[in-house]
C-alpha positions as CSV (number, residue, x, y, z in Angstrom):
1,M,8.1,10.6,10.4
2,L,5.8,8.0,8.6
3,K,3.7,8.2,5.4
4,K,2.0,5.0,5.4
5,I,2.2,1.9,8.1
6,L,-0.6,1.4,10.8
7,C,-1.1,-1.3,13.7
8,L,-4.5,-2.6,15.3
9,S,-2.9,-4.7,19.0
10,T,-0.5,-5.6,21.2
11,L,-0.9,-9.4,19.8
12,A,1.4,-11.6,18.1
13,L,0.5,-12.5,14.9
14,G,2.3,-15.8,15.0
15,A,-0.4,-18.4,14.4
16,T,-2.8,-16.7,12.1
17,A,-0.7,-14.9,9.6
18,L,0.9,-16.2,6.6
19,N,4.3,-17.9,6.9
20,E,6.3,-16.6,4.1
21,T,9.8,-16.0,3.2
22,I,10.8,-13.6,0.9
23,N,14.1,-12.5,-0.8
24,G,15.5,-14.8,1.5
25,Y,13.4,-12.8,4.6
26,K,10.8,-14.0,7.5
27,Y,7.8,-12.1,7.0
28,F,5.0,-12.7,9.4
29,L,1.5,-11.6,6.3
30,S,-1.5,-11.1,7.6
31,G,-5.0,-9.2,6.3
32,P,-6.4,-10.7,2.8
33,N,-9.3,-12.8,3.3
34,E,-7.6,-15.6,1.0
35,D,-4.1,-16.6,2.4
36,L,-1.6,-16.6,-0.6
37,P,2.4,-15.6,-1.6
38,K,3.0,-12.2,-1.6
39,S,3.8,-13.2,-5.7
40,Q,0.0,-14.0,-6.2
41,Y,-1.2,-10.8,-5.3
42,E,1.1,-9.0,-6.7
43,H,0.9,-11.1,-10.1
44,D,-2.5,-10.3,-10.4
45,A,-2.4,-6.8,-9.8
46,A,0.2,-7.3,-12.5
47,N,-2.2,-9.1,-14.9
48,G,-4.6,-6.1,-14.7
49,A,-2.2,-3.6,-14.4
50,L,-0.9,-4.6,-17.4
51,A,-3.8,-5.4,-19.6
52,L,-5.4,-1.9,-18.6
53,V,-2.1,0.3,-20.1
54,M,-1.8,-1.3,-23.0
55,K,-5.7,-1.1,-23.5
56,R,-4.7,2.9,-23.2
57,L,-2.0,2.5,-25.7
58,G,-3.9,0.9,-28.4
59,S,-2.0,0.3,-31.3
60,E,1.2,2.2,-30.0
61,H,4.8,0.5,-30.4
62,L,5.0,-1.1,-27.2
63,P,9.1,-1.5,-26.0
64,K,10.2,-5.1,-25.6
65,L,9.1,-6.5,-22.6
66,S,10.0,-9.3,-20.2
67,P,7.2,-12.5,-19.6
68,D,7.3,-12.0,-16.2
69,N,4.4,-9.7,-15.9
70,V,5.7,-7.9,-13.0
71,T,8.5,-7.2,-14.8
72,A,6.9,-6.4,-18.1
73,V,3.9,-3.8,-15.8
74,L,7.2,-2.1,-14.4
75,Q,9.2,-1.5,-17.8
76,L,6.2,-0.5,-19.4
77,K,5.6,2.9,-16.8
78,Q,9.2,3.2,-16.9
79,S,8.7,3.4,-20.6
80,L,6.3,5.7,-20.5
81,G,7.3,9.0,-18.2
82,S,5.2,10.4,-15.7
83,E,2.9,13.1,-17.8
84,K,2.1,10.4,-20.8
85,P,0.3,8.0,-17.6
86,R,-1.9,10.7,-15.9
87,T,-3.6,11.9,-20.0
88,M,-3.5,8.5,-20.9
89,L,-5.4,7.3,-17.7
90,L,-7.9,10.5,-17.5
91,P,-11.3,8.4,-18.5
92,D,-10.5,5.7,-15.5
93,A,-9.7,8.3,-12.7
94,A,-12.7,10.2,-14.4
95,D,-14.7,6.6,-13.5
96,A,-13.2,6.0,-10.4
97,D,-14.1,9.6,-9.4
98,K,-17.8,8.3,-9.9
99,F,-17.1,5.3,-8.2
100,W,-16.2,6.7,-4.8
101,K,-18.8,9.2,-5.0
102,Y,-21.8,6.7,-5.8
103,A,-19.9,5.0,-2.5
104,I,-20.5,7.8,-0.6
105,D,-23.9,8.3,-1.3
106,K,-24.8,5.2,-0.5
107,S,-23.4,5.0,2.6
108,H,-25.5,4.9,6.1
109,N,-24.7,8.0,8.3
110,N,-21.1,8.5,7.8
111,S,-20.4,5.0,9.4
112,W,-16.8,3.8,8.0
113,V,-15.4,0.4,7.7
114,S,-11.8,-0.8,6.6
115,A,-9.5,-2.2,4.6
116,D,-6.1,-3.8,7.1
117,A,-3.2,-5.2,6.1
118,R,-0.6,-6.0,9.0
119,T,3.2,-6.9,8.5
120,V,5.6,-8.5,10.6
121,I,8.5,-8.1,9.3
122,F,12.9,-9.2,9.9
123,L,15.3,-7.8,8.4
124,P,19.4,-7.8,9.4
125,N,19.4,-4.0,8.6
126,V,16.3,-2.6,9.6
127,T,14.8,-1.4,12.2
128,Y,11.5,0.3,13.2
129,L,13.2,3.9,13.6
130,S,15.4,3.3,10.5
131,F,12.4,1.9,8.3
132,A,10.5,5.0,9.7
133,S,13.6,7.2,8.4
134,W,13.7,5.8,5.0
135,Y,10.1,6.1,4.0
136,A,10.0,9.6,5.7
137,S,13.3,10.1,3.2
138,S,12.9,10.9,-0.8
139,N,14.1,7.3,-1.1
140,A,11.1,5.6,-1.0
141,G,9.4,7.8,-3.2
142,K,11.9,6.7,-6.3
143,A,10.8,3.3,-4.9
144,N,6.9,4.3,-6.0
145,L,6.3,3.2,-9.5
146,A,8.3,-0.6,-8.5
147,T,6.9,-0.6,-4.9
148,E,3.1,-2.0,-6.8
149,P,1.9,-3.0,-10.1
150,E,-1.0,-0.2,-10.4
151,H,1.1,2.9,-9.0
152,Y,1.0,4.0,-12.3
153,V,2.5,7.0,-11.3
154,K,2.6,9.0,-7.7
155,E,-0.7,10.0,-7.3
156,T,-2.3,7.8,-9.1
157,G,-3.7,3.4,-8.8
158,W,-5.6,1.2,-6.6
159,G,-6.7,-2.5,-6.5
160,G,-8.8,-2.5,-9.3
161,V,-10.3,1.4,-9.1
162,T,-7.2,3.3,-10.7
163,T,-7.8,6.4,-9.0
164,N,-5.9,9.9,-8.7
165,F,-5.3,10.6,-5.3
166,T,-3.9,12.8,-3.4
167,I,-3.1,13.1,1.4
168,P,-2.9,16.3,1.6
169,N,-2.5,16.6,5.3
170,F,-1.2,13.4,6.3
171,D,0.3,14.0,10.0
172,T,-0.6,13.2,13.9
173,P,-4.2,11.4,13.9
174,D,-7.1,13.5,14.2
175,R,-9.3,11.7,16.7
176,A,-11.6,14.6,16.9
177,K,-12.5,14.8,13.3
178,D,-11.9,11.0,12.4
179,P,-13.4,9.6,16.3
180,F,-13.5,5.7,14.0
181,L,-9.8,5.8,14.2
182,R,-8.2,2.8,16.7
183,P,-6.1,3.9,19.3
184,L,-3.2,2.7,19.1
185,P,-1.0,3.5,22.3
186,E,1.5,0.4,21.5
187,F,2.9,2.4,18.6
188,P,5.2,4.8,18.6
189,I,4.9,6.1,14.8
190,Q,1.9,7.0,13.9
191,Q,0.2,8.8,10.9
192,A,-3.1,9.2,9.7
193,G,-4.5,11.4,6.8
194,D,-7.3,12.2,3.9
195,K,-7.2,10.5,0.8
196,N,-8.8,12.9,-1.2
197,L,-9.8,13.0,-5.1
198,R,-9.2,15.7,-7.6
199,D,-11.8,17.9,-6.8
200,G,-11.7,17.4,-3.2
201,T,-13.6,15.5,-1.7
202,R,-12.3,13.5,0.9
203,F,-13.8,9.3,-0.2
204,G,-11.0,7.4,2.2
205,V,-8.5,8.1,5.6
206,L,-5.2,6.7,5.3
207,H,-4.3,5.7,8.9
208,V,-0.5,3.8,9.8
209,A,1.5,2.8,12.4
210,V,5.0,0.8,13.8
211,R,6.0,-0.4,16.4
212,P,9.3,-2.9,17.4
213,V,8.3,-6.9,17.8
214,N,10.4,-9.6,19.5
215,G,12.3,-11.5,17.6
216,S,10.6,-14.9,20.0
217,D,7.4,-14.2,19.1
218,Y,8.0,-15.4,15.7
219,G,10.9,-17.9,16.8
220,Q,13.5,-15.7,14.8
221,P,16.5,-15.0,16.1
222,S,16.8,-11.7,16.8
223,D,14.2,-8.6,16.9
224,G,12.1,-7.7,13.8
225,F,9.1,-4.9,13.1
226,E,5.3,-4.6,12.7
227,V,3.8,-2.5,10.0
228,Y,0.2,-2.4,9.7
229,S,-1.2,0.0,7.0
230,T,-5.3,0.3,7.2
231,V,-7.4,2.1,4.8
232,W,-11.1,3.4,6.2
233,Y,-13.8,4.5,4.0
234,Q,-17.1,4.8,3.8
235,D,-20.1,1.9,4.3
236,G,-21.1,2.4,0.8
237,V,-17.5,0.6,-0.7
238,N,-18.4,-3.3,-1.0
239,G,-16.1,-6.0,0.7
240,D,-14.5,-7.5,-2.7
241,Q,-13.2,-3.3,-3.2
242,L,-11.9,-3.5,0.9
243,D,-10.1,-6.9,-0.4
244,Q,-8.8,-5.8,-3.6
245,E,-6.9,-2.9,-1.4
246,R,-5.5,-5.9,1.7
247,R,-3.9,-6.7,-1.4
248,H,-2.2,-4.1,-2.7
249,M,-0.9,-3.1,1.0
250,V,1.0,-6.3,1.5
251,V,2.1,-6.4,-2.3
252,E,3.3,-2.0,-1.3
253,V,4.8,-2.7,2.2
254,V,7.0,-6.0,1.4
255,N,8.6,-4.2,-1.0
256,L,8.9,-1.0,0.4
257,T,10.5,-3.0,3.4
258,L,13.0,-4.7,0.8
259,Q,13.9,-1.5,-0.9
260,A,14.4,-0.2,3.2
261,Q,16.9,-3.3,3.5
262,K,18.9,-2.4,0.0
263,D,18.8,1.0,0.6
264,I,20.2,1.2,4.1
265,A,22.9,-1.6,4.1
266,S,24.5,-0.2,0.9
267,G,24.5,3.2,2.9
268,V,21.8,4.8,0.0
269,T,20.7,8.1,2.2
């Protein structure tokens, strides 16, 4: 099964989505308030991530970095390994814990709001089934650091709020527990799970689904698949934070699918 993907309706994105060619492949992107190229969302995230990491490193010696900020922040993270960022970002994780608990406290009667990012993808070697299989494999975990500039280590990172969290129960959506999750009968692959802070506080719910799409609905010669990522937060979270999440998910889904294409085409298992 899958770990991170979802959908809302059976309607094709067509006229409402940003039609973009990325690395030679056709994508239709929707979600953020402002339609910008995926690369813009990614470079904006890299600016923030690079500034944060360099602030925490202080006067420490830095490796030679690329002039491209997306590449530079990846190089810097790779040079730090997996343990140093956890320690280095402890003050930011503590601030994030306070941010989310404050948002929960000012929410109204357990009301939930969503951040949604929708992606329709056409790749020559990837179907919705093969992507789901790839995403459930260790290859997706290996790609995590490069997937989004704000992924500092596997369980740390989120657009604008550097949160250390886990998802301990990612499985079939439990709508008895979470009735706000959308019914998605047209999506054959779905999973959902709690986003928990370090002390176990639930601050969000991730709901993901994948389905095949007809290429003719998008003017494409072959069929593709749709990924819709939704994160639910209690309504104390403001609109700007929700939009940062949408941008984060667009970058993450595009980069995951590009890596899946590389791995599947080359026979990596």
